[in-house]
C-alpha positions in Angstrom: 161.8 148.3 98.1 158.1 148.2 99.1 156.9 146.9 102.6 154.3 144.3 102.2 152.2 145.7 104.9 151.9 149.2 102.2 152.5 152.7 103.5 151.4 153.9 106.7 147.7 155.8 106.6 147.3 159.2 107.8 143.7 159.9 107.9 141.6 162.8 109.3 137.9 163.0 108.1 135.7 165.9 109.4 131.8 163.8 108.8 128.7 165.5 109.4 126.2 163.9 112.2 123.6 164.5 109.8 125.2 163.5 106.3 123.3 161.5 104.6 126.3 159.7 102.6 127.4 158.0 105.9 127.7 158.5 109.3 130.9 159.1 111.5 130.7 155.1 112.3 130.1 153.9 108.6 133.3 156.3 107.6 135.5 154.9 110.7 134.9 151.6 109.4 135.2 151.8 105.9 138.8 153.3 106.9 140.0 150.9 109.3 138.7 148.2 106.5 141.1 150.3 104.1 143.9 150.0 106.4 143.9 146.4 107.4 147.8 145.2 107.8 149.3 149.2 107.9 150.0 151.0 110.6 147.6 153.7 110.3 146.7 157.0 112.3 142.9 157.5 111.9 141.0 159.8 113.4 136.9 160.6 112.4 136.0 164.0 114.0 131.8 164.2 113.7 130.7 167.7 113.6 127.2 167.5 115.6 124.1 168.8 113.9 125.6 169.5 110.3 124.9 168.0 106.5 127.0 167.2 104.0 128.2 171.0 103.7 129.6 171.1 107.5 127.5 173.8 108.4 125.4 173.9 111.5 121.3 173.7 110.9 120.1 177.2 111.1 117.7 175.7 114.3 121.4 174.9 116.4 122.0 179.0 116.8 125.5 178.3 116.0 127.2 181.2 114.4 128.6 179.5 111.4 131.8 181.5 111.8 132.4 180.6 115.0 131.6 176.9 113.9 134.2 177.3 110.9 137.0 178.5 113.7 136.5 175.9 115.8 136.9 173.2 112.8 139.9 175.2 111.2 141.6 175.0 114.7 140.9 171.3 115.5 142.3 170.3 111.9 145.2 172.5 112.5 145.9 170.9 115.9 145.6 167.6 114.3 148.3 168.5 111.6 150.5 170.1 114.4 150.1 166.4 116.0 151.1 164.4 113.0 154.0 167.2 112.1 155.2 166.6 115.6 155.9 163.2 115.1 158.0 162.9 111.8 161.7 163.0 111.6 164.0 165.6 111.6 165.5 167.1 108.1 
């Protein structure tokens, strides 16, 4: 039988600062609204100076490979944190 409040939400969004489809704060509000009444672990990480493709602008001088490596580490750390809270099998 399903809990009346619904399943817990576990969400990570990596959102570009300059994404024309929405800002990190807009995404955060939409997720909070979607999760209303349910337990939630929602994190929105904003990538500064990036567009929708999450790549740094050339003018930033940031190396794209280093950019992706840092993002991959942040995602991996988040997954590890979620996994640490799961019951043992």
